[in-house]
C-alpha positions as CSV (number, residue, x, y, z in Angstrom):
1,M,-49.2,354.4,187.4
2,G,-46.3,353.3,189.5
3,L,-44.5,355.2,192.3
4,F,-41.3,355.7,190.2
5,S,-43.0,356.3,186.9
6,F,-41.2,359.6,186.5
7,L,-38.1,357.6,185.8
8,T,-39.5,355.9,182.8
9,R,-42.3,358.1,181.4
10,N,-42.5,361.6,179.9
11,K,-44.4,364.4,181.8
12,T,-47.2,364.2,179.2
13,D,-47.8,360.5,180.1
14,D,-49.1,361.5,183.5
15,R,-52.1,363.3,181.9
16,D,-53.5,360.7,179.7
17,E,-52.0,357.2,179.2
18,A,-54.3,356.3,176.4
19,A,-53.5,359.3,174.2
20,P,-51.2,358.7,171.3
21,R,-47.6,359.8,171.7
22,P,-45.9,362.2,169.3
23,T,-43.7,360.3,166.9
24,R,-40.6,360.9,164.8
25,T,-39.1,358.6,162.3
26,L,-35.4,358.1,161.6
27,E,-35.8,359.3,158.0
28,D,-37.4,362.5,159.2
29,P,-35.4,364.1,162.0
30,G,-37.6,367.2,161.8
31,P,-39.8,368.6,164.7
32,V,-42.1,366.2,166.5
33,Q,-45.6,366.1,165.1
34,A,-48.4,366.3,167.6
35,D,-51.3,363.8,167.4
36,E,-55.0,364.3,168.1
37,G,-55.7,367.5,169.9
38,R,-52.3,368.1,171.5
39,A,-50.5,371.3,171.0
40,P,-47.7,371.0,168.5
41,A,-44.3,370.6,170.1
42,Q,-41.8,373.4,169.8
43,A,-38.8,372.8,167.7
44,P,-35.7,372.3,169.8
45,E,-33.3,375.2,170.1
46,E,-30.5,375.0,167.6
47,T,-27.2,374.0,169.2
48,P,-24.2,376.0,168.2
49,E,-21.7,374.2,166.0
50,R,-19.0,372.5,168.0
51,P,-15.5,373.9,167.5
52,R,-13.0,371.8,165.7
53,P,-10.3,370.0,167.8
54,G,-7.2,372.2,168.1
55,S,-9.1,375.5,167.9
56,G,-8.2,376.4,171.5
57,F,-11.8,376.2,172.7
58,V,-12.3,374.3,175.9
59,E,-15.7,373.5,177.2
60,P,-16.3,375.0,180.7
61,D,-16.9,371.6,182.3
62,A,-14.1,369.8,180.4
63,W,-10.7,369.0,181.9
64,D,-7.8,371.1,180.5
65,I,-5.4,368.2,179.9
66,A,-2.7,370.6,178.6
67,A,-2.6,372.4,182.0
68,L,-2.3,369.0,183.8
69,T,0.6,367.8,181.7
70,A,2.5,371.1,181.1
71,P,5.8,371.6,183.0
72,P,5.5,373.8,186.1
73,P,6.0,377.5,185.6
74,P,9.3,379.0,186.7
75,P,9.4,380.1,190.3
76,T,8.2,383.6,190.8
77,G,10.5,384.4,193.7
78,E,13.6,386.5,193.5
79,T,16.9,384.9,192.6
80,P,19.4,385.3,195.4
81,R,22.1,387.8,194.3
82,I,24.6,387.1,197.0
83,G,28.4,387.5,196.8
84,P,31.1,385.3,198.2
85,I,31.0,384.5,201.9
86,D,32.4,387.1,204.2
87,P,33.7,385.3,207.3
88,Q,33.6,388.4,209.5
89,H,30.1,389.4,208.7
90,T,28.9,385.7,208.9
91,A,30.5,385.3,212.4
92,A,29.0,388.6,213.6
93,L,25.4,388.1,212.2
94,Q,25.0,384.3,212.5
95,P,24.0,384.4,216.2
96,K,21.4,387.1,215.6
97,I,20.0,385.2,212.6
98,V,19.8,382.0,214.6
99,E,18.0,383.8,217.3
100,V,15.4,385.1,214.8
101,L,15.1,381.6,213.2
102,K,14.2,380.2,216.6
103,T,11.0,382.3,216.5
104,V,9.8,380.6,213.3
105,Y,7.7,377.4,214.0
106,D,6.2,374.7,211.9
107,P,2.5,375.1,212.6
108,E,2.1,371.3,213.0
109,I,5.1,370.8,215.3
110,P,5.7,372.7,218.5
111,V,9.4,373.2,217.9
112,D,11.2,376.0,216.0
113,I,12.8,375.3,212.6
114,Y,16.3,375.7,213.9
115,E,15.9,373.1,216.7
116,L,14.2,370.8,214.2
117,G,17.4,370.8,212.1
118,L,15.8,372.4,209.1
119,I,18.5,375.1,208.7
120,Y,21.5,373.7,206.7
121,E,23.6,376.9,206.0
122,I,23.7,380.6,206.8
123,I,25.8,382.7,204.4
124,V,26.5,386.4,204.8
125,D,28.4,388.4,202.1
126,A,30.5,391.6,202.4
127,E,27.3,393.7,201.7
128,R,25.5,392.0,204.6
129,Q,23.2,390.1,202.2
130,V,22.1,386.8,203.8
131,L,21.3,383.5,202.2
132,V,19.8,380.7,204.4
133,R,19.6,377.2,202.9
134,M,17.0,375.1,204.6
135,T,14.8,372.1,204.0
136,L,11.4,371.0,205.2
137,T,10.4,367.9,207.0
138,S,8.6,366.7,203.8
139,P,8.3,367.8,200.2
140,A,4.5,367.7,200.8
141,C,4.7,370.0,203.8
142,P,1.5,372.1,203.8
143,S,3.5,375.1,205.2
144,A,6.0,375.0,202.3
145,Q,5.3,378.6,201.4
146,Q,4.7,380.1,204.9
147,I,7.8,378.9,206.7
148,P,10.5,380.2,204.3
149,N,8.6,383.5,203.8
150,E,8.3,384.0,207.5
151,A,12.0,383.2,208.0
152,R,13.1,385.6,205.2
153,Y,11.1,388.6,206.5
154,K,12.2,388.1,210.0
155,I,15.8,388.0,208.9
156,K,15.3,391.1,206.7
157,A,13.9,392.9,209.8
158,L,17.3,392.8,211.5
159,P,18.9,396.3,211.2
160,E,22.3,394.8,210.3
161,V,20.9,392.9,207.3
162,A,20.7,394.6,203.9
163,E,18.8,391.8,202.1
164,A,17.8,388.2,202.8
165,W,16.8,385.1,200.8
166,V,15.7,381.6,201.9
167,E,16.5,378.8,199.6
168,I,14.8,375.4,200.0
169,V,17.0,372.4,199.3
170,W,16.2,368.7,199.5
171,E,19.7,367.3,199.7
172,P,20.6,365.9,202.1
173,P,17.0,364.9,203.0
174,W,15.8,365.8,206.5
175,D,15.5,363.1,209.1
176,K,15.0,363.0,212.9
177,D,18.7,362.7,213.6
178,R,19.1,366.3,212.5
179,M,17.0,367.5,215.5
180,S,18.6,369.0,218.5
181,E,18.4,367.2,221.9
182,A,16.0,369.8,223.2
183,A,13.7,369.2,220.2
184,K,13.8,365.4,220.6
185,L,13.0,365.8,224.3
186,S,10.1,368.1,223.7
187,L,8.6,365.8,221.1
188,G,9.2,362.7,223.2
189,F,11.8,360.9,221.1
190,F,13.7,359.8,224.1
């Protein structure tokens, strides 16, 4: 018997190569009949009937193609409910908001999001509700959830702010020209 016989032979072949093998014919798909002194083989377990296509059953190891091709679910975040811009409140709160935004960093870049040029607009309404429109360095940014959430909750922590939202926008796209001189210097772009 060869070294890799387990690849080509049944377990029973190892005991006695000369013994006749159990046989089954195509016309008789019944249980295998044992030959000469061997114990009868047990009937295979019955397999459950496969569900019909469209029944909603998905085998555990199968891909759920519908989930892969379905449109994305609506965002779960709150919709900003901000009124018209109040120039007085915006002028009073904008420096404090900028100061807070300078404490939020992209984990991959040692520069804060304000100096990176990710903040496009800061809006404050008459009820001191704040909306910050910002972008990310890339749509595939691994911190796409963390950065806006951190910015929002730091702005909300200001005592003068009633509510805050951060909205991610992609137009205009971010590029290195939006960075401040200090950010370019610290990242070695000069």
